N, C-alpha and C positions, 0 to 999 in steps of 0.2 A: 564792095564792102570797104568801109573806112576803119582802119585800126590805129590805135595809139599804143606805143610802147614807151613806158617810163623805165629808164635804166639808171639805177643808182649805183654808180661806180666809185672808185677811189678819188677821182679827180672832178667828176661832174655828175650832176643829175641831167640826163639827156632825154628829151622828149622827141620821139620820131612818130610822125603821123603819115601813114601810107594808104593808098588805095590798092587793095589786093583782091585777087580772084584766083580760084583754082586753075592751074595750067598756065598762068601768066606771071611775069615778073612783077613784084611790088613796085608801085610808082610813088616816089616821095611826094608828099603834099606839103608838109611843114616840118621844120626841125628847129629846136632851140635848146640851149644849154645854160645851166647855172653852175658856175665854178664852185667846187667844194674844197679840194686839196685836203681830203680827210686825214691823210697821213700826218698832217701837222696838228691834228686835233686828237691825238692819242696820248693818254697819260702813261705813267711809268708801268702801269699794270696792263697796258694794251687795251684799255677801255676808251671809247669815244667820249670826249669831254662834253659838258653841257653846251658850250659854244658850238661844238661840232654838230650835236644833235639838233640844235636850233637851226643851223644852216641847212641841214637835210630837210627838216620839216618845212621850212620856208620855201625851199626849192620845189618840193613836191606840191605844196599848195599852189605855187605859180603854174606848175605843169597842169594841175587839175583845172585851174581857171582857164588856161588856154584850151584845154580839151572841151570844156563846157562852151566856150565861144565858137570853136570850130564845129563841134558835133561829130561824134564817132559812134560806130556800132558796138565796139568793145575796146577795152583797155587791158593791156598785159603789163602789169607792174613787176619789175624784177630788181634784185639786188645781187651784187657779186662780192668780191673778196673783202672789201672794206668792212661791211657789216657782218659778213660770214665769219670773219676771223677776229672780230672785236670781242674783248672779254665780256662786254655787256650787250652783245648783239641781240639777244632775245628781248631785253628790256627796251632797246632802241626800236626794234620792230613793233613791239606792243604800243609804244608811245606814238610812233608814226601812224599806226592804225587808229588809235584813239583821237589824235589831233587832226588827221587829214581824211580819215575814212578809207585810206588806201592800204590794202593788205599785200605787202611785198612778197613775192615768191623768191626765196633765196636759192640761187644756183650754186651747186658745188663747182669746184674748179674743173673736174672732169666733165660735168655737164656743159660748162662754158666751152671747153675744147670740142665736144661733140657737136654742139649746135653751131659753133663757128665753122667747123668743117663742112656741115651741111650747106651753109651759105656759100662757102668758097667753092665747093663742088658744083653747085648750081650755076655759079657765075662762070667758072672755067669750062664746064661741060665735061662729058664723059671721055672725050679724047685726051684729057689731061693725064689719065692713067693714075699711077701711084703718086700720091701727093704727100709731102711733108709740110706741116703747118707750124709756123711760129706766131704767137699772139702775145704782145706785151700790154698788160694793163698797168694801172697804178700800183696795185698790190701784188699781182701774180703774173707769172709767165707760163702760158700754156703751150704744150707741144703735142701734136697729134700726127698720125700717119695712117694711110690706108688707100685703097683703090675703089672704095664704095662711097655712098653718100655720107655714111657715118664711119669714123675711123676704126681701125682694128686695135689700135693702141693709143692711149692718151695719158698725159700727166700734167699736173699743175704744180708749180713751184713758187714759193714766196720770194720771187725775184722781180717783181714789178718795178717800174721806173721810180715811182714815188717811195715805195718801201725801201728799195736799195739806196736811194738818196738819204733817207732818214737814218738808216742803219750804218751806212758806210761813208757817205759823202756829205755829211751835215755842214762841214765848213765850206764856205763859198767865196772864191772858187776852191775846189778841193786840192789838197797837196798830192803830190805824185804817189806818196806811200799809201794814202787812202784808196786811190784808184787801183793800186796794185793789190791791196787786200780784197777789194770788191772783185777784181778779175780772178784772183786765186779762188775765192769762195764760189763764184759762179762756175769756174772751170771744174771744180770738184763736183758740184751738183749736176752739171750737164754731163760730165763723164760718167757719173754713177748711173743716171737714168738711161743714157745711151747704151751702156753695157747691160743693164738689167732689163730694159724694155724694148730697145730698138735694134739690138745687135743682129737679130735674125730677120729683120725686115729687108725686103729688096731695095735696091737703090731707087730713090724716087725719080720719077720722070720730071717732076717740077717741084720746087720748094717755094712756098707762098708765105708772105708776111701780111698780117692784118694789124689794125689798131692805129690810133692817131699818132702814137710815138713813132711807129715804123713809117707811116706816110709822111710825117714831118721830116724824118731823117732822109727819106728818098727825095723829097723836094729840095732839102738843103744841099744834098750831094749832087743832085741833078741827074735824074733818070732819063731814059731816051724818050719818054712820053709823059703825059700829064698825070702825076700821082693823085690829083684831086678827082679826076674822072675815073682813075683806075684802069686806063686803057693800056693794059700790059706794061705799066710802069715798072721799073726795076731798081733795085738797090744793090750795089756791088760792094763786096767785102773790101776791096782795095780802096774805094772811096771813103768808106767808113773809117778805115785805119788812118787814112790821110787827114781826115777832119778831126780825129780824136784829140790830138795835142792842142789844137786851137780851141776846141770846146772846153778843155780842162783849164785853159788859161783865163777864160772869161767868167765873170760872175753871172749869175742867172739873170740879173737885170739888163745885161748886155746881150746875152744869148737870145732873149725874147724878140730882139730886133732883126735876127737873122731870117733869111727867107724860109718860110714854112714853119717857123717856131712861134707859137702863140704865147701870150703872157703866162698862162697857167702851166705851160710846158717848159718854160725857160729854166726854171730851177732844177728840173729833173731830167732834162734831155741828155745830160752828160752820162748819168747812170744808165739811162736807156741805151745809149750808144755802146757803152762798155759791155753791158749784159748781152745785147744783141750780137755784137762782134764776137764775143766769147762763144755764144751758142753756134754761130756760123762756123767758127774755127773747129770746135769740138765735133760738129756733125759734118765737117768737110764741105761746107756750102760756100760757093764763090758768088752766087747771084740769087737774090730773092725777087720773085714776081709779086707785085703789090696788088692785093685784092681790095676793091672798094667796099665789098660786102663783108660783114663780120657778124658779131653776136646779135645785134638788133635785127638785122635782116634775116638771120637764121631763126630767130624767135617767130617772126612773121611767117616765114616759110613753113615752119613746123605747125603753126596754128592752122594755116590754110590746108596743109596736108591732112590734118585731122578732120577738117570739114569735108574733105574730099574722100574720106575713107582710107587715107594712107596714114603715115606717121605711127606705125606699130612699134618702131624702135623705142625702147624704154629710156626715157630721160627723167630722172627722179623728180625734179622740181616742176616738170611740165607734163605730168602723167595724163591727167584727164583730158577728154575731148572738150572743146569749148562748148558753152551752152548755146 
């Protein structure tokens, strides 16, 4: 079965086409992205501007054209924090459906965490035991922990790399004081959720990071194996701390030429580094294992599970079995 996943995030509209079958790992067939940077298209009221909506619609149209050329058995269209938290999110969704024919399924932050944990667990295998997961998007930062395919506890915070850049590090490059304010805010948020939700959890056997931001930082710092293939690549707290002053001193237009940093990430990688390092410090993490599988792979896996009579775990935005 060939499946297409359209993922509308804060930074990109990403189309992933895979060949997938029950009991087997999904095999990538095609992948393409359209850069959005939606955090730059929010007005003072938190609504996506007309220019931002046009960019989303155009990107989805291109994805639909590609799907038509390739030919797929089914399409799973999803949206995450950028549209979920926009003041005019419902209007944007209605317009997307009207102009493209695509009806996006909006995932909650908790759903993102749960589906991503499913992908990470399948990639790691059961021997991984208790897993703590960090996932940085453009708009949100998800944390989840558990010893099963789905986490026992999860939380989503508005600390994505793009949102943190807009809210705290808008000046490019950012002054030291702005970085300190972001760090203090992130520390307070992570400390709160650690004490409220994670204090009674056992110490994780492995801490895993997903998302393009974390993979980019791992490649920049230099893990022991290839972050692009995800072959147990790692990101170390010490390396992140060492690189932070250099990232702060560079404008985004220079950062994008660093190893692993793509143009759409250059402006926000500093905020991503600050938020991730703060999370690692608050949760006492010295090393992250980098997973190549994340939300999109989890969506595919859950779809296939439903076909195979599995997937009873309730995830609000993906409840029904596929037709």
